[in-house]
Steps between C-alpha positions, in 0.01 A plus 500: 500500500727805535436780254874554449806284539833625626839397366849474643814349353851391594813631323531179297159548343269284710165679511236443766132585455298546818208664675574724798268604784545691823809612690694368794696175557531311170300179446560325168223265388596235244237300310534144376372274223250528344440852626591869460573792735133606474407240757674704770298818445259465793773389737727783385228753569466375855877505551516858371220601738697343786809712422705284266631541149356202310678420175390212276726421204454270206723197530762513230351359182140586582526841336679538164708794624654282774635237263878499453609253228736240639437578866422166666210413730684282750436534873816698571436754224137537600610583853749751365213666315338578835814673627554675168150637524580655838809654340288637214261656753791650693395310813733327742255244637137392500243256628461237229168325432488233233240257369592184309803586279512829686556307821785307344664825394456640850665194659791525256547876546494465878758222495729702274463840663340474844613849591264641234193328646296624800266203499333257260154364432517189278154394379399148390861382465682343795877512515647225282649336810150391602376370166478120509654317205245228430245391241219702656704818466591423139134459413406829666773690314465325163459840335872557570576230243223591254615862479859405424397335172580670166131519411387647834394830343264338256359273772428797728343710222270224373125563545531858624756401763290211631810374679486803731135424577606148595777625729273745681241228558755245615710734715216696661191276483294710744574842349222652292348836415594817312836552675619157400362540147680831452830354621467226241399746228798725581739204466348415162536860382864498607576173323320608182832669424718210384808666644348503849370145469850379419645718774267344759570147383875566502482511880415129484762429234760665722406289801764252610396183680844484662556674836583868456758611758332838546172328593620213713515691829193668648585870530530637853251781450163570658220365286124459466439173313156467341324201347160349428358186657417348159796624297740276311765584760433317831405741780748322731786606272384863532494463879849346501625793293367750752665314787835494317499869411639767729379601846156655505371310196134409461280278283152516350318202350177619339235233551343387174736713291711364218799648320392864538445523879580873498212554256263232619525629858610854410350681799668271756825491306524878467419557867764252612758623253464857624533374859813306404654804332423717802676259736823511296 
């Protein structure tokens, strides 16, 4: 966990809270649910050692200072957050890495402002074009519906956030050990602030099940798509995403990994990410 957190804001008052390591080409690392920026620390250290500036922000809503009353959590706005963050940093472009909701934001930002993106690394989330609409998919993503309910906060908090324990076990059945346990503990600490719990859940409440124009087309940008062989997202959809992305794209399917392939196979992921960045 970083000892200090940096802050940057846009003229209209949107504040971003982030950790910052190294110098060089900018790589922005977005976490997902249920997670925090702390999970990127080891990867960020390796990126910094390889000559990159590794920045890992809180998703809007996961830190109380990032919450703007009335600002929605729809896919278009979440993608705009990514671009607004570059503006707040005073940066023209960046490599964008995103896990889970972070990946969705990266897809959206790239579709809206491809000139601001040097390359993307979506993790655990294929492009929506390759998600099958069938009963099997609905069962795998049933949390999308559960977290839209008015009582979602109380359900998640019950039994010392037992719901998060259930998700970690279901989404990453082979992941165990102190790294996994600390990721889960960090998410629970984050959500112990009711404002952040609601902020995280609002990403689900803002999700539309109708096609979003900004996410219909696969962006023509070089990408490194990453998934796990036992994740809730089919590995084939991750592979199809890599094929559809721009020239020079690559794919990694971590054998035995679930929803956190970048953490469950961190050494391989970091090595291949650095190689991907160096080829761009």
